[in-house]
C-alpha positions as CSV (number, residue, x, y, z in Angstrom):
1,M,0.0,0.1,-0.2
2,P,1.4,3.5,-0.9
3,I,2.2,5.8,2.0
4,P,2.6,9.9,1.3
5,E,6.3,11.1,1.9
6,D,5.1,13.3,4.4
7,V,3.8,10.5,6.6
8,T,7.1,9.7,8.7
9,G,5.5,7.7,11.5
10,F,6.7,10.2,14.5
11,E,2.9,11.3,14.2
12,I,1.8,8.4,16.5
13,D,1.4,8.7,20.4
14,S,4.8,8.0,22.1
15,D,3.2,5.1,24.0
16,V,3.0,3.4,20.3
17,R,6.1,4.4,19.2
18,Q,7.5,2.9,22.6
19,E,6.1,-0.5,21.8
20,L,7.4,-0.6,18.4
21,K,10.7,-0.7,19.9
22,S,10.6,-4.1,20.5
23,L,11.3,-3.9,16.8
24,P,14.1,-3.7,14.7
25,K,14.1,-0.1,13.5
26,T,13.6,0.2,9.9
27,L,10.5,-2.2,10.8
28,A,9.2,-0.3,13.6
29,D,9.3,2.9,11.4
30,D,7.2,0.7,8.3
31,V,4.9,0.1,11.2
32,A,4.4,3.0,12.5
33,R,3.8,4.7,9.0
34,N,0.9,2.4,8.3
35,L,-0.7,2.8,11.8
36,V,-0.7,6.5,10.6
37,M,-2.5,5.7,7.6
38,V,-5.0,4.0,9.4
39,A,-5.8,6.4,11.8
40,R,-6.1,8.9,9.1
41,L,-8.3,6.9,7.1
42,L,-10.2,5.4,9.5
43,D,-13.3,7.7,9.3
44,T,-13.3,8.9,5.8
45,E,-11.8,5.9,4.2
46,P,-12.2,2.7,6.5
47,E,-12.0,0.2,3.7
48,E,-8.1,2.1,3.1
49,A,-7.7,2.2,6.2
50,Y,-8.5,-1.6,6.7
51,Q,-6.0,-2.4,3.9
52,Y,-3.1,-0.4,6.2
53,A,-4.1,-2.2,9.4
54,R,-3.6,-5.7,7.5
55,V,-0.3,-4.9,6.2
56,A,0.5,-3.7,10.1
57,L,-0.5,-6.6,11.2
58,R,1.6,-8.7,9.1
59,L,4.5,-6.7,9.8
60,A,4.1,-6.6,13.6
61,S,1.2,-9.2,14.8
62,R,3.0,-9.5,18.4
63,V,2.5,-6.0,19.0
64,A,-0.9,-5.0,20.9
65,A,-1.0,-1.7,19.4
66,V,-1.2,-3.1,16.3
67,R,-3.5,-5.8,17.0
68,E,-5.8,-3.0,18.6
69,A,-5.5,-0.7,15.2
70,A,-6.4,-3.9,13.2
71,G,-9.7,-4.7,15.5
72,F,-11.0,-1.1,15.3
73,A,-10.5,-1.3,10.9
74,S,-12.5,-4.1,11.3
75,Y,-15.0,-3.4,13.4
76,V,-15.8,0.1,11.3
77,T,-16.0,-1.9,8.3
78,Q,-18.3,-4.6,10.0
79,R,-15.7,-7.1,9.7
80,Y,-17.0,-7.9,13.4
81,S,-15.5,-11.8,13.4
82,E,-12.0,-10.4,12.9
83,A,-12.5,-7.5,15.1
84,L,-13.2,-9.5,18.2
85,T,-10.1,-11.8,17.4
86,E,-7.8,-8.9,17.3
87,F,-9.7,-7.0,20.3
88,R,-9.2,-10.2,22.5
89,A,-5.3,-10.9,21.1
90,S,-4.7,-7.0,22.2
91,R,-6.4,-7.5,25.7
92,R,-4.2,-11.0,26.3
93,M,-1.3,-8.8,25.4
94,T,-1.7,-5.5,27.9
95,G,-4.5,-6.9,30.2
96,R,-6.1,-3.9,29.9
97,V,-10.5,-3.9,30.1
98,D,-10.9,-0.7,28.2
99,L,-11.5,-2.7,25.3
100,W,-14.9,-4.5,26.8
101,P,-17.6,-2.3,25.3
102,V,-16.3,-2.7,21.7
103,M,-15.7,-6.4,22.2
104,A,-19.2,-6.9,23.3
105,D,-20.7,-4.8,20.4
106,C,-18.8,-7.0,18.2
107,E,-20.9,-10.1,19.6
108,R,-23.9,-7.6,18.7
109,G,-22.6,-7.4,15.1
110,L,-22.1,-11.3,15.0
111,G,-25.6,-11.6,16.0
112,R,-25.2,-12.7,19.6
113,P,-27.0,-9.6,21.6
114,E,-27.1,-12.5,24.5
115,R,-23.2,-12.7,24.6
116,A,-23.1,-8.7,24.9
117,L,-25.7,-8.8,27.7
118,A,-23.4,-11.2,29.4
119,M,-20.5,-9.2,28.9
120,A,-22.5,-6.3,30.5
121,G,-22.6,-8.2,33.9
122,E,-19.2,-9.2,34.3
123,P,-16.6,-7.9,36.6
124,E,-14.7,-6.5,34.1
125,V,-17.3,-3.6,33.4
126,K,-16.6,-2.4,37.1
127,Q,-12.4,-2.0,36.1
128,L,-13.8,0.7,33.3
129,D,-13.8,4.5,33.7
130,K,-16.9,6.2,33.6
131,A,-16.6,6.7,30.0
132,G,-16.1,2.8,29.2
133,Q,-19.1,2.1,31.5
134,V,-21.5,4.5,29.4
135,E,-20.1,2.9,26.8
136,M,-21.1,-0.4,28.0
137,R,-24.6,0.5,28.8
138,L,-25.4,2.0,25.6
139,V,-23.8,-1.7,24.2
140,A,-26.5,-3.5,26.4
141,A,-29.2,-1.1,25.6
142,G,-28.7,-2.3,22.0
143,A,-28.5,-5.5,22.7
144,R,-31.8,-5.6,24.4
145,G,-33.2,-3.8,21.3
146,D,-31.8,-6.2,19.2
147,M,-34.0,-8.9,21.2
148,E,-37.1,-6.7,21.0
149,Q,-37.2,-6.2,24.5
150,Y,-37.7,-2.0,24.3
151,D,-38.6,-1.6,27.4
152,A,-35.9,-3.0,28.9
153,A,-33.4,-0.8,26.6
154,V,-35.2,1.9,28.1
155,V,-34.5,1.3,31.8
156,T,-30.9,0.1,31.1
157,L,-30.3,3.4,29.8
158,Q,-31.8,5.1,33.0
159,S,-28.9,6.1,34.9
160,S,-27.1,9.0,37.1
161,E,-25.2,9.7,33.9
162,L,-28.3,10.1,31.7
163,A,-30.1,12.2,34.6
164,S,-26.9,14.6,35.1
165,N,-27.4,18.2,33.3
166,A,-23.6,18.2,33.1
167,V,-22.5,18.0,29.5
168,H,-19.3,15.2,29.0
169,P,-18.1,13.6,25.8
170,W,-20.6,10.9,25.9
171,S,-23.8,13.0,26.8
172,A,-24.7,13.4,23.5
173,R,-24.7,9.7,22.4
174,L,-26.4,8.5,25.6
175,R,-29.2,11.2,25.6
176,Y,-30.1,10.3,21.6
177,A,-29.6,6.6,22.4
178,Y,-32.6,7.1,24.8
179,A,-34.6,9.1,22.7
180,E,-34.3,6.3,20.2
181,A,-35.2,3.5,22.7
182,L,-38.5,5.7,23.9
183,I,-39.7,5.6,20.2
184,A,-38.7,1.9,20.0
185,A,-40.9,1.6,23.4
186,G,-44.0,3.4,22.0
187,R,-43.2,6.3,24.1
188,A,-42.6,9.0,21.3
189,D,-44.4,11.8,23.2
190,E,-41.3,11.6,25.8
191,A,-38.6,11.3,23.2
192,R,-38.9,15.1,21.8
193,D,-37.2,16.2,25.0
194,W,-34.5,13.5,24.6
195,F,-33.7,14.4,21.1
196,A,-33.4,18.3,22.0
197,K,-31.4,17.9,25.3
198,A,-29.0,15.5,22.9
199,A,-28.6,18.2,20.6
200,D,-27.8,20.7,23.4
201,A,-24.6,18.4,24.1
202,D,-23.5,17.7,20.6
203,A,-21.2,20.5,19.6
204,D,-19.4,18.3,17.1
205,G,-22.4,16.8,15.7
206,S,-22.0,13.1,16.4
207,T,-25.6,12.6,16.5
208,N,-27.9,13.5,13.9
209,A,-30.4,15.0,16.9
210,S,-30.9,18.1,15.4
211,E,-32.1,16.4,12.3
212,R,-34.5,14.2,14.5
213,L,-36.1,17.2,16.4
214,A,-36.9,19.0,13.4
215,E,-38.7,15.7,11.8
216,I,-40.5,15.4,15.1
217,D,-41.7,19.3,15.1
218,G,-42.4,19.4,11.5
219,L,-39.6,21.6,10.5
220,E,-37.9,21.6,7.3
221,F,-34.4,23.2,6.8
222,V,-33.6,25.2,3.9
223,D,-29.9,26.4,2.7
224,A,-30.5,29.9,1.7
225,L,-26.6,30.3,0.5
226,D,-25.7,30.7,-2.7
227,P,-24.5,27.1,-4.0
228,E,-21.2,28.2,-4.8
229,L,-20.7,29.8,-1.4
230,A,-21.8,26.7,0.3
231,D,-19.3,24.2,-1.9
232,E,-16.5,26.9,-1.0
233,G,-17.5,26.7,2.7
234,D,-17.5,22.8,2.7
235,S,-13.9,22.7,1.0
236,E,-12.8,25.0,4.2
237,A,-14.3,22.8,7.0
238,G,-11.9,20.9,8.9
239,A,-10.5,17.8,8.3
240,P,-11.8,14.5,10.0
241,A,-9.5,14.5,13.2
242,A,-6.5,11.8,12.4
243,E,-6.6,10.3,16.4
244,R,-9.0,7.1,16.5
245,G,-9.2,4.0,18.8
246,A,-6.1,2.0,18.6
247,A,-3.6,3.8,16.6
248,H,-3.4,7.0,19.0
249,V,-2.0,9.8,16.4
250,K,-1.0,12.7,17.9
251,A,0.4,15.7,16.2
252,G,3.8,16.7,16.6
253,S,4.5,13.3,19.0
254,S,8.1,12.5,18.8
255,A,10.1,9.9,19.8
256,G,13.1,11.3,21.1
257,G,15.6,9.8,23.9
258,A,18.3,7.4,23.7
259,P,20.4,7.0,20.4
260,D,18.3,3.4,18.6
261,E,21.0,0.8,18.0
262,R,18.9,-1.6,16.5
263,E,18.8,-3.5,13.2
264,I,18.1,-1.9,10.4
265,F,16.7,-4.1,7.7
266,E,18.1,-3.5,4.3
267,D,15.2,-5.3,2.2
268,E,11.9,-7.5,2.6
269,E,14.1,-10.8,3.2
270,D,15.9,-9.6,5.9
271,V,12.6,-9.0,7.4
272,E,11.3,-12.3,6.7
273,E,14.5,-13.8,8.4
274,Y,13.7,-11.9,11.2
275,Y,10.4,-13.5,12.3
276,D,9.7,-17.5,12.2
277,D,7.5,-18.7,9.4
278,D,4.3,-18.5,12.5
279,D,5.0,-15.1,13.0
280,L,4.4,-13.8,9.5
281,E,0.8,-16.3,9.4
282,I,-2.0,-14.2,9.1
283,D,-5.4,-15.6,7.9
284,E,-6.2,-13.9,4.5
285,E,-9.3,-15.2,4.0
286,F,-10.7,-11.9,5.4
287,D,-13.0,-10.5,3.0
288,G,-16.3,-11.5,4.4
289,K,-18.5,-8.9,6.6
290,A,-21.1,-10.3,9.2
291,P,-24.7,-8.7,8.3
292,E,-25.5,-4.8,8.8
293,R,-27.4,-4.6,12.4
294,G,-30.9,-3.2,12.2
């Protein structure tokens, strides 16, 4: 996969660079540059991001950050079985629990909502930070909805985080999910207020709460701007954030530190000699996708 010349690999988070120091320098740089491409493209061109993730995975399957990045690339392209495999591998390597909610959501994607619900009751959930616990609640409510337990989905989302008037990074999504759950439970008259609350908390437009609110109120937005001016505005809009999940890309990050005396590979044959065949063996039959969820 081609990588632009301006991508150095030093854009990724310093923690990931530290993980890559277990590899020879040239290999570490190659993996880092592929991870940067994953982060850059995950929101806008997920299939391309997935391909870069597969390259990184072939080069460094023993690095937890690589497995995590591959997991997110599989997840956003709805390859839930692959994503679950990679997330589990990363978790085994690190012992971290922060991937627990997205692992449960993969179970939903595979048509196993009952497993997602079971995960919501495991001890790992208590080890999550507040954001992770909210995410787990969202997944559990989604699983209830998958099983057509709509009233239970409403109850699942009811929490101190939902009742709070404070705005947190998760507030818009939590309120939006609650509004949707109310509609599914036949309580549309209550949903309007929650779409309004979601819109108030949604400064970055992560949900379409404003549009849903307008639909309920019977309003229609009309763009009164000159089309050419509107196009110019679109072109000047900020690019999607490069940071995402496992790759932890941060502009301006650098490795720094002591001189690096690791082996430098001259060509791909050196890379293959460095690893056993088992290290480089990655299942290439990865084009199947799980059915989309409703």
